[in-house]
N, C-alpha and C positions, 0 to 999 in steps of 0.2 A: 439457939445462935444460928443465923443464917450461915449453913457450910461454907457458900462461898466467899463469905467475909472472915473466914477461918485464917488468923495468922499462922503461916505454917514456918516464918525462920524469923521472925520480928520484924522483919523485911518488908515482904510481899504475902499478898493472900492468894487464896483460890482464884479468885475472881480476876488479880492481876495476870497469874498463870495461865488462866483461859482468854483472855482479850489478847495477851502476848503471841500465843501460839497461834489462835486465828487470824489474828493481823499480819501477823509474819506470811502465815500461809497463802493468806488472798494476795498481799503484796507480790510475795515472791512467785505465785502460780500467773499473775499478771505478766511480771518479769519473763516468767518462761514462756508464756504466750505471743510478747512480744518478739522473743527471739524466735521462736518455730515461722511467725509471720514474717521476720524479717532476715531469715535464713539464706544464703545464696550458695550453691555449688553441691558437693556430692557426699560430705563429710557429717550431715545433720545424724545426730544420735539421741534414741528417746531416753536413752538412760542419762544422758548431760543436762539436760530440761531438767529431769526428775531430782537430778542432782542439786541443781539450782536451787530448787523450791525447799528441799531440804536443809543446803545449805544456808538458806534465809532464816529459816524454823530454828536451827541448830545454833549458830549467832546469837540469834533472839533470846535463847535461854541462857546459855554460857554469860551473856553478859548481864543476864538477870541474876545469875548465881554469882558474878563475879561482884557486881554493886560498885561498892567504891573501897571494896574492903583488896587494897595491894599485897597483900599477903596471898589470898585467893589468886589473883590476878598471876603473880609468880608462879605459883604452885600449877597453874593452867600449862604456863608458858613450856616448865618442864616435863609435865605429861606429855603435851603435844608436841615436845621436840623428838621423842623417840618414832614418831610417825614419818614413815619416808615415801614419799608420792613420786612414785616415775612416769606415770602417763603426761605424754608430750601434747600437749595444747595445741590442738591442727591449725586453728585462728586465730589472730591478734586481737579480734571481737570477740572472742570468746572469754578474753581475760577481763574485759571490759564488763560483760556480765555476771562475772564470778563479783567481781570487786564492787558491782553495783548491788546483788544480792547481800554482799555481807557489810555495805554500808548501810542498807535496811534494816536487817538484821540487828546489827548494832543500834541503832534508832529506834527501831520498835523493843529492844531488850533494855533501854536504858529509858523507855518510857516516854521519849519524844514522838507520840503519836502522830501528832499533825505534821510534823518535821518529814518522817519518814512518807505518809502518803504524799504528800507535795512533791519530794524529791522523786517517787516512783511514777508519779503522772507526770510529771513535766521531763524527764529524762527519758521516758517511755516515748512520749509525743515529737521528744527530738529525734529519737533513732527513728521512728515511724516516717518522721517527714524527711529524713537524709534518705531514706530507703526509697520512700514514693519518688523524688524529685533527682534522685540518683546523683546527691550533690559528692565533689571530688573525684568523679570518674573522668579518666583521661578520654579524650576523644580521640585519638589514635593507639588503636588496641593492636598490639603486637602479637604475633603468633608465631610458633614454634615449628620449624619444616625441618623434617630428618629426611635425609635423602643417603643410601647405600651405594657408592661406586665400587667398580673391579679397585683392587689395592694398588695397580700404579697408573692411576687415571691421574692425570694433570687437570685437577679440579680450582685451581686457583682462579681462572677466570672462564668455566666450563659454563656456568649457568649464568654469564653476566648479562647477555641478553634478555634472557627470559626474564631474570629480577628487574631489566629495565622498564622493560612492557607492562609486567603486572605487578611491580610492588611500588610503593613511595618509600621504602627504605629496605636495607637489607644487611646483616651482619653474619658473618662466621663467627661462632660463637664455641664450636666444639669439635676435634677430630678424635676418632676412636678406632682402633682395629676391632672387627666383628668377625664371627663365624671362622675362629682359629685363624685370623689374620689374612683372609682371602678375600674380605670386602673392607672398606672402609666407610665410616658413618658419619658423617658431615650434618653438624646440628647448626642451624641457621635460626638467627630471630628475623622475622619479616613482617611488613606492614603491607597488606593486599591492598591497590587501590579499588578494586571492586571484588565483594563478597560473592558475588554470582557468576565470579569469573574462575572460580576453585578450581572446577573440574578441568577446563581448559588448562590452567597455571599448573596442575598435576601431571596433567597428560605429557605436557610439553618439558616437565621436568623427565618422565620417565623415559622419553625419547632419546634425552640425551646421555642419562644415565645406565643404559644400556637394558632397559628395563627390570632394572632391580626395585626393591622395596623403598618405598617414598610414603613417607607419614606426614600429616600436617595437623597440629592440635592447634585448633582455634580458639583463641579466646582464652589461651592459657593461664593469663594474669586476671579474670574474673572468675576462676574456679578454683579449685584446692584437689588437683590431680597428684 
């Protein structure tokens, strides 16, 4: 008897296990490659991509074990309920990739091979297209401006002329005391008219705030600081 056709549980054979493991690995690895290629920001971690691959393979095996047995499904839920995951997901798109690998693993584990392959290819292409053509990006990019001024400074209209000259919009979003109350830190949301005028903009801000610290976080809504 061919060992690959040997019946392991009365439901699947060694060949089934090999096909499911290999296919789930290939498709999950492809999803991991798409994630790596399209990731933006500073929070990329190799371990997350490796976890995506593992999730796809593990879910496939779990679905193979469960099959159509309701008792096994409830036993699995009970055993997993003791596991607690406390790692925060840094980006919302990471959740999408996790669900995608889970769906692929479920499809492969239940032997819907064609469905798994088509889903992985189509959704990966959509992700690549959205990233390549920068879909849904906002044209007006806001930046965070942090300005420190002496504690007794009347800051209400202090920077109005500078903002009018260099920004398309500005909004004070936070006021906080720093350095043991000797300075006041103002946080603005601003949109610069010209990105090449940043140096001049910051110079004029520093002239008005007594040459205290000024920080501009450019493009904060497209990064994950």
